[in-house]
N, CA, C and O atoms as a MOPAC input file, in Angstrom:
PM7 MOZYME 1SCF
protein

 N    -11.40300 1   -27.29200 1   -12.31900 1
 C    -11.28000 1   -28.53900 1   -11.12900 1
 C    -10.22500 1   -29.04900 1   -10.70200 1
 O    -10.12700 1   -29.87300 1    -9.79300 1
 N     -9.30500 1   -28.54000 1   -11.39800 1
 C     -7.95300 1   -28.80200 1   -11.22600 1
 C     -7.42000 1   -27.83900 1   -10.08600 1
 O     -6.35400 1   -28.06300 1    -9.51200 1
 N     -8.30900 1   -26.64500 1    -9.76400 1
 C     -7.87200 1   -25.49900 1    -8.54700 1
 C     -8.33200 1   -26.18600 1    -7.46800 1
 O     -7.78100 1   -25.75200 1    -6.45600 1
 N     -9.38100 1   -27.39500 1    -7.14400 1
 C     -9.82300 1   -28.28700 1    -6.35400 1
 C     -8.95700 1   -29.32300 1    -6.09100 1
 O     -8.91300 1   -29.32100 1    -4.86000 1
 N     -8.18700 1   -30.27300 1    -6.50900 1
 C     -7.39200 1   -31.21600 1    -6.34200 1
 C     -6.10600 1   -30.88800 1    -5.88400 1
 O     -5.50800 1   -31.61300 1    -5.08800 1
 N     -5.53500 1   -29.61100 1    -6.43300 1
 C     -4.22600 1   -28.75300 1    -6.02300 1
 C     -4.74100 1   -28.25300 1    -5.16100 1
 O     -3.77300 1   -27.75000 1    -4.59100 1
 N     -5.88800 1   -27.89800 1    -4.39400 1
 C     -6.09200 1   -27.17400 1    -2.69900 1
 C     -5.83100 1   -25.94900 1    -3.21900 1
 O     -5.17100 1   -25.43600 1    -2.31500 1
 N     -5.92900 1   -25.02900 1    -4.21200 1
 C     -5.47000 1   -23.79900 1    -4.94000 1
 C     -7.46800 1   -22.88800 1    -4.39500 1
 O     -7.79500 1   -21.78700 1    -3.95000 1
 N     -7.85100 1   -23.52400 1    -4.59400 1
 C     -9.43200 1   -22.99800 1    -4.02300 1
 C     -9.47800 1   -22.76300 1    -2.45600 1
 O     -9.89500 1   -21.72400 1    -1.94500 1
 N     -9.04000 1   -23.75800 1    -1.82300 1
 C     -8.79700 1   -23.65200 1    -0.39900 1
 C     -7.87400 1   -22.37700 1    -0.21600 1
 O     -8.42800 1   -21.34900 1     0.17200 1
 N     -6.62900 1   -22.36200 1    -0.44200 1
 C     -5.70000 1   -21.24300 1    -0.30700 1
 C     -6.62200 1   -19.79300 1    -0.34300 1
 O     -6.86000 1   -18.96500 1     0.53600 1
 N     -7.02300 1   -19.88800 1    -1.78300 1
 C     -8.02400 1   -18.74200 1    -1.97500 1
 C     -8.98600 1   -18.02300 1    -0.89400 1
 O     -9.11500 1   -16.86300 1    -0.50300 1
 N     -9.53200 1   -19.11900 1    -0.62900 1
 C    -10.78900 1   -18.54300 1     0.17000 1
 C     -9.70100 1   -18.43300 1     1.45700 1
 O    -10.29100 1   -17.68300 1     2.23400 1
 N     -8.65000 1   -18.73200 1     1.96500 1
 C     -8.15300 1   -19.10000 1     3.23600 1
 C     -7.57100 1   -17.69700 1     2.91300 1
 O     -8.07900 1   -16.85500 1     3.65300 1
 N     -6.65200 1   -17.16900 1     2.03000 1
 C     -6.44500 1   -15.52500 1     2.14900 1
 C     -7.45300 1   -14.39000 1     1.38500 1
 O     -6.88700 1   -13.30600 1     1.24000 1
 N     -8.88100 1   -14.44700 1     0.85700 1
 C     -9.66300 1   -14.08200 1     1.23800 1
 C    -10.15700 1   -13.04300 1     2.61300 1
 O    -10.41500 1   -11.85500 1     2.80600 1
 N    -10.08400 1   -14.64300 1     3.58200 1
 C    -10.69500 1   -14.26300 1     4.98100 1
 C     -9.62300 1   -13.74000 1     5.29600 1
 O     -9.93200 1   -13.01600 1     6.24300 1
 N     -8.58700 1   -13.63700 1     5.12500 1
 C     -7.34300 1   -13.23800 1     6.25500 1
 C     -7.42800 1   -11.50800 1     5.91300 1
 O     -7.24800 1   -10.55900 1     6.67600 1
 N     -7.82900 1   -11.54000 1     4.22500 1
 C     -8.05100 1   -10.04600 1     3.73100 1
 C     -9.62200 1    -9.35800 1     4.57100 1
 O     -9.90000 1    -8.24600 1     5.02000 1
 N    -10.21400 1   -10.38800 1     4.49900 1
 C    -11.91200 1    -9.72600 1     4.78400 1
 C    -11.69300 1    -9.08100 1     6.17500 1
 O    -12.29000 1    -8.05400 1     6.49700 1
 N    -10.41200 1   -10.01100 1     7.36700 1
 C    -10.75400 1   -10.04600 1     8.62700 1
 C    -10.05700 1    -8.46200 1     9.25000 1
 O    -10.38000 1    -7.80200 1    10.23800 1
 N     -8.47200 1    -8.10900 1     7.69200 1
 C     -8.27400 1    -6.93000 1     8.50400 1
 C     -8.76900 1    -5.83000 1     7.90500 1
 O     -8.43800 1    -4.72100 1     8.32300 1
 N     -9.71000 1    -5.98600 1     6.74600 1
 C    -10.66500 1    -4.55500 1     6.33100 1
 C    -11.66200 1    -4.84800 1     7.61200 1
 O    -11.89400 1    -3.77900 1     8.17700 1
 N    -12.19600 1    -5.74300 1     8.12500 1
 C    -13.36400 1    -5.33200 1     9.29000 1
 C    -12.33900 1    -4.97800 1    10.43900 1
 O    -13.03600 1    -4.33500 1    11.22400 1
 N    -11.28500 1    -5.03500 1    10.87600 1
 C    -10.70100 1    -4.90900 1    11.62800 1
 C    -10.12100 1    -3.62600 1    11.82000 1
 O     -9.73900 1    -3.27700 1    12.93700 1
 N    -10.00900 1    -2.79000 1    10.67100 1
 C    -10.01200 1    -1.26400 1    10.07100 1
 C    -11.33500 1    -0.71900 1    10.65800 1
 O    -11.51300 1     0.17600 1    11.48400 1
 N    -12.30800 1    -1.59300 1     9.93000 1
 C    -13.76200 1    -0.70800 1    10.66100 1
 C    -14.20800 1    -0.41500 1    12.05800 1
 O    -14.75400 1     0.52800 1    12.63300 1
 N    -13.66300 1    -1.85200 1    12.44000 1
 C    -13.94100 1    -1.53500 1    13.95200 1
 C    -13.00200 1    -0.90800 1    14.78300 1
 O    -13.29500 1    -0.58600 1    15.93400 1
 N    -11.88600 1    -0.70700 1    14.28700 1
 C    -11.03600 1     0.51400 1    15.08800 1
 C    -11.84500 1     1.90200 1    14.50200 1
 O    -12.06600 1     2.59700 1    15.49400 1
 N    -12.26500 1     2.44000 1    13.52500 1
 C    -12.88500 1     3.78000 1    13.08500 1
 C    -13.93800 1     3.50800 1    14.12100 1
 O    -14.03500 1     4.34800 1    15.01600 1
 N    -14.82300 1     2.36400 1    14.14700 1
 C    -16.00200 1     2.42700 1    14.84800 1
 C    -15.65500 1     2.66000 1    16.17600 1
 O    -16.66500 1     3.09700 1    16.72900 1
 N    -14.76000 1     2.58900 1    16.93700 1
 C    -14.46500 1     2.68200 1    18.41000 1
 C    -14.83100 1     4.20800 1    19.19000 1
 O    -14.10700 1     5.19200 1    19.04100 1
 N    -16.16500 1     4.21300 1    20.09300 1
 C    -16.16900 1     5.44600 1    20.63700 1
 C    -15.22300 1     6.48100 1    20.88600 1
 O    -14.73200 1     6.02600 1    21.91900 1
 N    -14.61400 1     7.55000 1    20.67800 1
 C    -13.79900 1     8.62200 1    21.12300 1
 C    -12.73500 1     8.76800 1    20.63100 1
 O    -11.70600 1     8.95900 1    21.27900 1
 N    -12.82200 1     8.69100 1    19.23200 1
 C    -11.63300 1     8.78000 1    18.42800 1
 C    -11.92800 1    10.00900 1    17.33100 1
 O    -12.86500 1    10.43000 1    16.65200 1
 N    -10.44800 1    10.32600 1    17.61300 1
 C    -10.27300 1    12.29700 1    17.78800 1
 C    -10.53700 1    12.61400 1    15.47900 1
 O    -11.31800 1    13.28900 1    14.80800 1
 N     -9.60600 1    11.85500 1    15.21400 1
 C     -8.96300 1    11.72200 1    14.11100 1
 C    -10.17400 1    11.78100 1    13.36600 1
 O    -11.14900 1    11.12500 1    13.73200 1
 N    -10.20400 1    12.49800 1    12.36600 1
 C    -11.23700 1    11.48100 1    10.89700 1
 C    -10.50400 1    11.56200 1     9.76600 1
 O     -9.91800 1    12.52800 1     9.27700 1
 N    -10.63000 1    10.07700 1     9.28500 1
 C     -9.96800 1    10.00900 1     7.42800 1
 C    -11.13900 1     9.69900 1     6.68700 1
 O    -12.26300 1    10.10000 1     6.98700 1
 N    -10.82800 1     8.89700 1     5.60300 1
 C    -11.67900 1     8.65300 1     4.79800 1
 C    -12.64200 1     7.52800 1     5.14100 1
 O    -13.82500 1     7.55200 1     4.80100 1
 N    -12.09800 1     6.57100 1     5.81000 1
 C    -12.86700 1     5.53600 1     6.19300 1
 C    -14.09900 1     6.11700 1     6.98800 1
 O    -15.23100 1     5.85100 1     6.58400 1
 N    -13.86400 1     7.12700 1     8.42400 1
 C    -14.54100 1     7.76400 1     9.37200 1
 C    -15.90900 1     7.93600 1     8.55200 1
 O    -17.00900 1     7.47700 1     8.85800 1
 N    -15.35500 1     9.19000 1     6.74100 1
 C    -15.86400 1     9.34000 1     6.06300 1
 C    -17.18300 1     8.28700 1     5.55100 1
 O    -18.35900 1     8.52400 1     5.82800 1
 N    -16.83500 1     7.39500 1     4.95600 1
 C    -17.25000 1     6.48600 1     4.55600 1
 C    -18.86500 1     5.83200 1     5.64500 1
 O    -20.07400 1     5.60900 1     5.58500 1
 N    -17.98300 1     5.80900 1     6.29800 1
 C    -18.51700 1     5.18600 1     8.17900 1
 C    -19.87400 1     6.18100 1     8.28600 1
 O    -20.98700 1     5.73300 1     8.56000 1
 N    -19.70800 1     7.03800 1     8.12900 1
 C    -20.60100 1     8.33000 1     8.53400 1
 C    -21.76400 1     8.32100 1     7.34900 1
 O    -22.94900 1     8.35400 1     7.68000 1
 N    -21.39500 1     8.27600 1     6.03200 1
 C    -22.16500 1     8.06900 1     4.82200 1
 C    -23.04500 1     7.04300 1     5.03400 1
 O    -24.25500 1     7.18300 1     4.85800 1
 N    -22.42800 1     5.80200 1     5.47800 1
 C    -23.55100 1     4.60700 1     5.55500 1
 C    -24.62400 1     4.96300 1     7.14400 1
 O    -25.65000 1     4.31200 1     7.34200 1
 N    -24.20300 1     5.94500 1     8.01600 1
 C    -25.35100 1     5.63400 1     9.25700 1
 C    -26.33600 1     6.64900 1     8.56500 1
 O    -27.55600 1     6.51100 1     8.46900 1
 N    -25.47800 1     7.82300 1     8.04500 1
 C    -26.88200 1     8.66400 1     7.34100 1
 C    -27.55900 1     8.30600 1     6.14100 1
 O    -28.54000 1     8.91500 1     5.71600 1
 N    -26.97600 1     7.20500 1     5.53200 1
 C    -28.11600 1     6.37100 1     4.47000 1
 C    -29.19500 1     5.57800 1     5.66400 1
 O    -30.40200 1     5.65400 1     5.43700 1
 N    -28.77800 1     4.91800 1     6.77200 1
 C    -29.72400 1     4.09600 1     7.16100 1
 C    -30.36200 1     5.04400 1     7.95600 1
 O    -31.49000 1     4.56400 1     8.05600 1
 N    -30.35700 1     5.96700 1     8.51200 1
 C    -30.86100 1     7.00700 1     9.50700 1
 C    -32.35500 1     7.37500 1     8.23900 1
 O    -33.52900 1     7.06600 1     8.44100 1
 N    -31.94500 1     7.90900 1     7.31700 1
 C    -32.96900 1     8.25100 1     5.83400 1
 C    -33.57100 1     7.61700 1     5.52000 1
 O    -34.62800 1     7.93200 1     4.97200 1
 N    -32.97200 1     5.71900 1     5.82800 1
 C    -34.29100 1     4.73500 1     5.34000 1
 C    -34.22000 1     4.72800 1     3.72600 1
 O    -35.26400 1     4.50500 1     3.11300 1
 N    -32.99500 1     4.97000 1     3.00500 1
 C    -32.56900 1     5.02600 1     1.36800 1
 C    -32.93600 1     3.62700 1     1.09000 1
 O    -32.92300 1     2.58600 1     1.74700 1
 N    -33.26300 1     3.95000 1    -0.08500 1
 C    -34.15000 1     2.30900 1    -0.33800 1
 C    -32.85100 1     1.80200 1    -1.10800 1
 O    -33.01200 1     0.60700 1    -1.35400 1
 N    -31.66400 1     2.24400 1    -1.56500 1
 C    -30.07800 1     1.69200 1    -2.24100 1
 C    -29.38800 1     1.03700 1    -0.74000 1
 O    -28.57700 1     1.89700 1    -0.39800 1
 N    -29.37300 1     0.45600 1    -0.21200 1
 C    -28.30500 1    -0.28100 1     1.14800 1
 C    -26.98400 1    -0.02900 1     1.00200 1
 O    -26.46000 1    -0.72100 1     0.12900 1
 N    -26.49700 1     0.48800 1     1.38400 1
 C    -24.50300 1     0.82800 1     1.62300 1
 C    -24.50600 1    -0.11300 1     2.70900 1
 O    -25.01900 1     0.11200 1     3.80500 1
 N    -23.89600 1    -1.21500 1     2.36200 1
 C    -23.35000 1    -2.63700 1     3.60000 1
 C    -21.65800 1    -2.25600 1     3.76200 1
 O    -20.83800 1    -1.50400 1     3.23600 1
 N    -21.72200 1    -3.44100 1     5.00300 1
 C    -20.52300 1    -3.27500 1     5.02700 1
 C    -19.11800 1    -3.72900 1     4.29000 1
 O    -17.92900 1    -3.45900 1     4.45700 1
 N    -19.96000 1    -4.65400 1     3.28600 1
 C    -19.35300 1    -5.45300 1     2.46500 1
 C    -18.87400 1    -4.32000 1     1.70100 1
 O    -17.67000 1    -4.42300 1     1.46500 1
 N    -19.41700 1    -3.26600 1     1.23200 1
 C    -19.76900 1    -2.09200 1     0.64800 1
 C    -18.18000 1    -1.13100 1     0.71600 1
 O    -17.27300 1    -1.00400 1    -0.10600 1
 N    -18.38000 1    -0.60900 1     2.02300 1
 C    -16.90800 1    -0.31500 1     3.11900 1
 C    -16.05200 1    -1.02300 1     2.69300 1
 O    -15.24500 1    -0.48200 1     1.93700 1
 N    -15.87800 1    -2.48400 1     2.99000 1
 C    -14.54800 1    -2.57800 1     2.49900 1
 C    -14.05900 1    -2.96500 1     1.31200 1
 O    -12.98100 1    -3.37000 1     0.87700 1
 N    -15.36600 1    -2.68300 1     0.81400 1
 C    -14.80100 1    -2.96500 1    -0.92700 1
 C    -13.99700 1    -1.79800 1    -1.43400 1
 O    -13.04800 1    -1.69800 1    -2.21100 1
 N    -14.68300 1    -0.97900 1    -0.74500 1
 C    -13.87100 1     0.90000 1    -0.81900 1
 C    -12.78900 1     0.94100 1    -0.39300 1
 O    -11.91800 1     1.44300 1    -1.10300 1
 N    -12.44400 1     0.41600 1     0.94700 1
 C    -11.37400 1     0.37500 1     1.63100 1
 C    -10.30300 1    -0.74900 1     0.62100 1
 O     -9.11500 1    -0.60800 1     0.33400 1
 N    -11.00600 1    -1.56100 1     0.35200 1
 C     -9.74100 1    -2.18700 1    -0.67000 1
 C     -9.48400 1    -1.46200 1    -1.78300 1
 O     -8.32400 1    -1.12700 1    -2.02400 1
 N    -10.22500 1    -1.21600 1    -2.37800 1
 C     -9.83600 1    -0.19500 1    -3.42300 1
 C     -8.80400 1     0.75800 1    -3.50700 1
 O     -7.98200 1     0.87200 1    -4.41600 1
 N     -8.95700 1     1.69700 1    -2.08300 1
 C     -7.62200 1     2.82700 1    -1.61100 1
 C     -6.90800 1     2.07700 1    -0.99800 1
 O     -6.00900 1     2.73300 1    -0.47200 1
 N     -6.80200 1     0.66100 1    -0.70700 1
 C     -5.25300 1     0.27000 1    -0.02400 1
 C     -4.60100 1     0.02400 1    -1.65100 1
 O     -3.75700 1     0.82600 1    -2.05000 1
 N     -5.03100 1    -1.08700 1    -2.51700 1
 C     -4.93800 1    -1.38300 1    -2.98600 1
 C     -3.96000 1    -0.54400 1    -4.12400 1
 O     -2.82400 1    -0.78400 1    -4.53400 1
 N     -5.13000 1     0.77500 1    -4.50600 1
 C     -4.33600 1     2.19800 1    -5.33300 1
 C     -3.21800 1     2.02700 1    -4.41900 1
 O     -2.27300 1     1.49200 1    -4.99900 1
 N     -3.08900 1     2.17300 1    -3.74100 1
 C     -1.97500 1     3.05200 1    -2.94200 1
 C     -0.28400 1     1.53700 1    -3.28000 1
 O      0.80500 1     1.77400 1    -3.80200 1
 N     -0.48100 1     1.01900 1    -3.06700 1
 C     -0.02500 1    -0.32900 1    -3.58700 1
 C      0.86500 1    -0.05700 1    -4.94200 1
 O      2.00700 1     0.35500 1    -5.14600 1
 N     -0.16100 1    -0.46700 1    -5.71400 1
 C      0.07400 1    -0.07500 1    -7.30500 1
 C      0.50900 1     1.20500 1    -7.78100 1
 O      1.09400 1     1.23400 1    -8.86400 1
 N      0.28000 1     2.48100 1    -7.02100 1
 C      1.39600 1     3.26300 1    -7.33600 1
 C      2.76300 1     3.01400 1    -6.71200 1
 O      3.63700 1     3.10400 1    -7.57400 1
 N      3.22300 1     2.73800 1    -5.53800 1
 C      4.11200 1     2.08600 1    -5.40100 1
 C      5.09300 1     1.56100 1    -6.27100 1
 O      6.18200 1     1.97200 1    -6.67400 1
 N      4.05500 1    -0.00600 1    -6.55100 1
 C      4.87700 1    -1.15400 1    -6.88600 1
 C      5.24500 1    -0.26200 1    -8.72100 1
 O      6.31200 1    -0.57800 1    -9.24700 1
 N      4.69300 1     0.34400 1    -9.17900 1
 C      4.64600 1     0.96000 1   -10.23900 1
 C      6.12900 1     1.82300 1   -10.54400 1
 O      7.06800 1     1.71600 1   -11.33300 1
 N      5.72100 1     2.76300 1    -9.38500 1
 C      7.58300 1     4.07700 1    -9.32700 1
 C      8.61100 1     3.06900 1    -9.24700 1
 O      9.56700 1     3.05600 1   -10.02300 1
 N      8.36400 1     1.85700 1    -7.92800 1
 C      9.86600 1     0.95000 1    -8.03700 1
 C     10.08800 1     0.66600 1    -9.10300 1
 O     11.28100 1     0.88100 1    -9.31700 1
 N      9.50500 1     0.20900 1   -10.11100 1
 C      9.76500 1    -0.83200 1   -11.20000 1
 C     10.13300 1     0.21000 1   -12.34400 1
 O     10.33900 1    -0.28100 1   -13.45300 1
 N     10.19900 1     1.05000 1   -12.26200 1
 C      9.91500 1     2.25200 1   -13.45000 1
 C     11.73600 1     2.73900 1   -12.64700 1
 O     12.59200 1     2.91400 1   -13.51400 1
 N     12.18300 1     2.90800 1   -11.30400 1
 C     12.79800 1     3.31100 1   -11.32700 1
 C     13.69000 1     2.30600 1   -11.59600 1
 O     14.57100 1     2.66600 1   -12.37800 1
 N     13.79100 1     0.86900 1   -11.12000 1
 C     14.61100 1    -0.31600 1   -11.57300 1
 C     14.84100 1    -0.13200 1   -12.73200 1
 O     16.04400 1    -0.17100 1   -12.99000 1
 N     13.92200 1     0.13500 1   -13.90300 1
 C     14.27200 1    -0.11700 1   -15.40300 1
 C     14.93700 1     0.90600 1   -15.45800 1
 O     15.95300 1     0.59900 1   -16.08200 1
 N     15.00000 1     2.48200 1   -15.03500 1
 C     15.84800 1     3.52300 1   -15.74800 1
 C     17.44300 1     3.28100 1   -15.16000 1
 O     18.43000 1     3.73000 1   -15.74400 1
 N     17.50100 1     2.46900 1   -13.86500 1
 C     18.54800 1     1.96000 1   -13.76500 1
 C     19.10900 1     1.51700 1   -14.50100 1
 O     19.98700 1     2.10800 1   -15.13000 1
 N     18.72900 1     0.13100 1   -14.68900 1
 C     19.40300 1    -0.57000 1   -15.41400 1
 C     19.75600 1    -0.13500 1   -16.98000 1
 O     20.63500 1    -0.74000 1   -17.59400 1
 N     18.98800 1     0.99000 1   -17.59900 1
 C     19.18200 1     1.47200 1   -18.51300 1
 C     20.11600 1     2.50400 1   -18.42000 1
 O     20.76800 1     2.47300 1   -19.46400 1
 N     20.51500 1     3.42000 1   -17.68200 1
 C     22.09300 1     4.04100 1   -17.33900 1
 C     22.77800 1     3.44600 1   -16.22500 1
 O     22.90700 1     3.98500 1   -15.12600 1
 N     23.31700 1     2.04400 1   -16.63100 1
 C     24.48000 1     1.60100 1   -16.01600 1
 C     25.57200 1     2.68000 1   -14.85400 1
 O     26.08400 1     2.32600 1   -13.79200 1
 N     25.64800 1     3.96000 1   -15.49700 1
 C     26.37000 1     4.51700 1   -15.04700 1
 C     25.88100 1     5.07800 1   -13.52600 1
 O     26.70900 1     5.31000 1   -12.64600 1
 N     24.12600 1     5.30400 1   -13.29400 1
 C     24.01600 1     6.21500 1   -12.69700 1
 C     23.44400 1     4.90900 1   -11.43300 1
 O     23.03000 1     5.11700 1   -10.29300 1
 N     23.59200 1     3.78300 1   -12.04500 1
 C     22.84400 1     2.88900 1   -11.30900 1
 C     24.48000 1     2.33000 1   -10.35700 1
 O     24.43400 1     2.11000 1    -9.14700 1
 N     25.51400 1     2.21400 1   -10.99900 1
 C     26.70400 1     2.23500 1   -10.34400 1
 C     26.86100 1     3.07900 1    -9.37700 1
 O     27.02100 1     2.63500 1    -8.24000 1
 N     26.85100 1     4.37300 1    -9.59400 1
 C     26.80200 1     5.61700 1    -8.72600 1
 C     26.22000 1     5.34700 1    -7.08500 1
 O     26.75900 1     5.37200 1    -5.97900 1
 N     24.52200 1     5.02000 1    -7.69200 1
 C     24.28300 1     4.70300 1    -6.73800 1
 C     24.58000 1     3.45700 1    -5.76700 1
 O     24.77400 1     3.47500 1    -4.55200 1
 N     24.56600 1     2.77900 1    -6.32400 1
 C     25.01800 1     1.63500 1    -5.42700 1
 C     26.49600 1     1.68500 1    -4.59500 1
 O     26.53400 1     1.06200 1    -3.53400 1
 N     27.57000 1     2.31900 1    -4.98600 1
 C     28.81200 1     3.00100 1    -4.43100 1
 C     28.28600 1     4.11800 1    -3.39000 1
 O     28.90300 1     4.13300 1    -2.32500 1
 N     27.60200 1     4.73100 1    -3.48400 1
 C     27.36100 1     5.75200 1    -2.53600 1
 C     26.40700 1     5.16400 1    -1.46000 1
 O     26.28000 1     5.85200 1    -0.44700 1
 N     25.36300 1     3.39300 1    -1.56000 1
 C     24.81200 1     3.40200 1    -0.68500 1
 C     26.18300 1     2.32300 1     0.16300 1
 O     26.30200 1     2.45600 1     1.38100 1
 N     26.80100 1     1.66200 1    -0.33000 1
 C     27.56900 1     0.87900 1    -0.11900 1
 C     28.77800 1     1.68500 1     0.64100 1
 O     29.53500 1     1.17000 1     1.46300 1
 N     28.80500 1     2.76800 1     0.29600 1
 C     29.85000 1     3.20000 1     0.49000 1
 C     29.44300 1     4.07400 1     2.39100 1
 O     30.04100 1     4.02200 1     3.46500 1
 N     28.40700 1     4.63900 1     2.01800 1
 C     27.49400 1     5.20700 1     3.42700 1
 C     26.99400 1     4.14000 1     4.41400 1
 O     26.84000 1     4.29900 1     5.62500 1
 N     26.77400 1     3.06700 1     3.72500 1
 C     25.99000 1     2.31000 1     4.77800 1
 C     26.45000 1     0.80600 1     5.60700 1
 O     26.07100 1     0.05800 1     6.50900 1
 N     27.85300 1     1.02300 1     4.30500 1
 C     28.68200 1     0.02600 1     4.85600 1
 C     28.21300 1    -1.54600 1     5.08800 1
 O     27.01900 1    -1.84300 1     5.14200 1
 N     29.05400 1    -2.31900 1     5.19200 1
 C     28.52000 1    -4.17800 1     5.02700 1
 C     27.87800 1    -4.36000 1     5.66800 1
 O     27.10300 1    -5.26200 1     5.34800 1
 N     27.65000 1    -3.71000 1     7.04200 1
 C     26.92800 1    -3.82700 1     8.68800 1
 C     25.44000 1    -4.15400 1     8.01000 1
 O     24.86900 1    -5.23000 1     8.19100 1
 N     24.67600 1    -2.62800 1     6.87700 1
 C     22.92100 1    -2.92700 1     6.82200 1
 C     22.64400 1    -3.76500 1     5.57000 1
 O     23.02700 1    -3.30800 1     4.49300 1
 N     22.16200 1    -4.67100 1     5.59900 1
 C     21.61000 1    -5.08600 1     4.54100 1
 C     20.30500 1    -3.89200 1     3.62000 1
 O     20.21600 1    -3.76000 1     2.39900 1
 N     19.50700 1    -3.23100 1     4.61500 1
 C     18.59300 1    -2.77400 1     4.46800 1
 C     18.84500 1    -0.91300 1     4.49200 1
 O     19.51100 1    -0.40500 1     5.39400 1
 N     18.19100 1    -0.04600 1     3.35200 1
 C     18.14600 1     1.54200 1     3.68200 1
 C     17.13100 1     1.38100 1     4.83200 1
 O     16.23700 1     0.54100 1     4.73300 1
 N     17.29700 1     2.48700 1     6.36400 1
 C     16.60500 1     2.65800 1     7.09500 1
 C     16.25400 1     4.10700 1     6.59500 1
 O     17.11800 1     4.77500 1     6.02800 1
 N     14.78300 1     4.67100 1     6.83800 1
 C     14.76900 1     5.99800 1     6.85400 1
 C     15.40200 1     7.16000 1     7.52800 1
 O     15.24400 1     8.30700 1     7.10900 1
 N     16.33300 1     6.78100 1     8.88400 1
 C     17.50600 1     7.69000 1     9.36800 1
 C     18.61400 1     7.58200 1     8.14300 1
 O     19.37800 1     8.54400 1     8.06800 1
 N     18.71300 1     6.97700 1     7.59100 1
 C     19.91200 1     6.44600 1     6.72500 1
 C     19.37000 1     7.39300 1     5.51400 1
 O     20.40600 1     7.72200 1     4.93700 1
 N     18.21700 1     8.03000 1     4.80000 1
 C     18.26900 1     9.06400 1     3.61400 1
 C     18.95400 1     9.91500 1     3.76700 1
 O     19.77200 1    10.19900 1     2.89200 1
 N     18.87200 1    10.58000 1     4.85800 1
 C     19.80400 1    11.81700 1     4.66000 1
 C     21.03400 1    11.85000 1     4.59300 1
 O     21.53200 1    12.97500 1     4.64200 1
 N     21.73600 1    10.95300 1     4.49100 1
 C     22.81700 1    10.46600 1     4.03800 1
 C     23.31300 1    10.03200 1     2.59000 1
 O     24.45400 1     9.79300 1     2.19200 1
 N     22.17000 1    10.00900 1     1.97300 1
 C     21.89100 1     9.55600 1     0.80900 1
 C     22.02900 1    10.46200 1    -0.33300 1
 O     22.09600 1     9.89300 1    -1.42300 1
 N     22.07100 1    11.40800 1    -0.33500 1
 C     21.96400 1    12.49400 1    -1.38000 1
 C     21.51500 1    12.01100 1    -2.92900 1
 O     20.41500 1    12.21600 1    -3.44100 1
 N     22.50400 1    11.40800 1    -3.45600 1
 C     22.23800 1    11.16800 1    -4.78100 1
 C     21.13800 1    10.20100 1    -5.07100 1
 O     20.40800 1    10.30400 1    -6.05700 1
 N     21.01300 1     8.85900 1    -3.79500 1
 C     19.91400 1     8.24200 1    -4.33000 1
 C     18.70400 1     8.89000 1    -4.35800 1
 O     17.86900 1     8.57100 1    -5.20400 1
 N     18.46100 1     9.87000 1    -3.44800 1
 C     17.76700 1    11.05100 1    -3.00700 1
 C     17.16900 1    11.60700 1    -4.73700 1
 O     16.02200 1    11.77300 1    -5.15300 1
 N     18.13600 1    11.72900 1    -5.22800 1
 C     17.99400 1    13.00000 1    -6.72700 1
 C     17.48300 1    11.81700 1    -7.51000 1
 O     16.49900 1    12.13800 1    -8.17700 1
 N     17.96100 1    10.08500 1    -7.69700 1
 C     17.87700 1     9.50600 1    -8.71700 1
 C     16.33800 1     9.33300 1    -7.92100 1
 O     15.66000 1     9.51300 1    -8.93200 1
 N     15.32500 1     9.11400 1    -6.84100 1
 C     14.61700 1     8.90500 1    -6.54600 1
 C     13.28700 1     9.83300 1    -7.50700 1
 O     12.39800 1     9.53700 1    -8.30600 1
 N     13.88100 1    11.22300 1    -6.77000 1
 C     13.36800 1    12.61800 1    -7.33200 1
 C     12.75900 1    12.77200 1    -9.09300 1
 O     11.81000 1    13.44500 1    -9.49700 1
 N     13.57900 1    12.00000 1    -9.77400 1
 C     13.81100 1    12.06300 1   -10.49000 1
 C     13.20600 1    11.23700 1   -11.64600 1
 O     13.24100 1    11.63100 1   -12.81100 1
 N     12.53300 1     9.82400 1   -11.17900 1
 C     12.07500 1     8.79500 1   -11.05800 1
 C     10.58300 1     9.43700 1   -11.06400 1
 O      9.86600 1     9.63900 1   -12.04400 1
 N     10.38500 1     9.63300 1   -10.04300 1
 C      9.25500 1    10.40500 1    -9.78100 1
 C      8.49500 1    11.40900 1   -10.82200 1
 O      7.32300 1    11.51900 1   -11.18400 1
 N      9.96400 1    12.23200 1   -11.19600 1
 C      9.58700 1    13.24200 1   -12.05600 1
 C      9.19000 1    12.38900 1   -13.60200 1
 O      7.98800 1    12.32400 1   -13.85800 1
 N     10.03500 1    11.83800 1   -14.46800 1
 C      9.97900 1    11.39900 1   -15.46200 1
 C      8.74500 1    10.56700 1   -15.45900 1
 O      8.07900 1    10.98700 1   -16.40600 1
 N      7.99500 1     9.43100 1   -14.77200 1
 C      7.26400 1     8.87800 1   -14.62600 1
 C      5.92700 1     8.74500 1   -13.53000 1
 O      5.11600 1     7.82800 1   -13.65400 1

């Protein structure tokens, strides 16, 4: 009841609508004729088409496809978030290592950059070692 009054339900429905539109756009992009690359999404679309042609009793809908794409998408995000969390935890547990990483970043990038970009990674040797060690441990 409180969610209705506070507008939480409306915001939730709007968010679901945005996500649904995103996944529909992913499907539409993969349904375009003349696509050369083959991905997991293309495989799922082919399974749906085959099932429709065979007339199976179990119906595989577009919503099922969106759900599977969502699962894949969320699984990818969850892994990255988990590794980032473990990396930060390890740095907090090892202040000497954290200081060394911070010094390397500040020395290499200087004050002009707020974020590390892909082209900066070649210069951040100790940082890369810390990331690899985090992946090894967790």
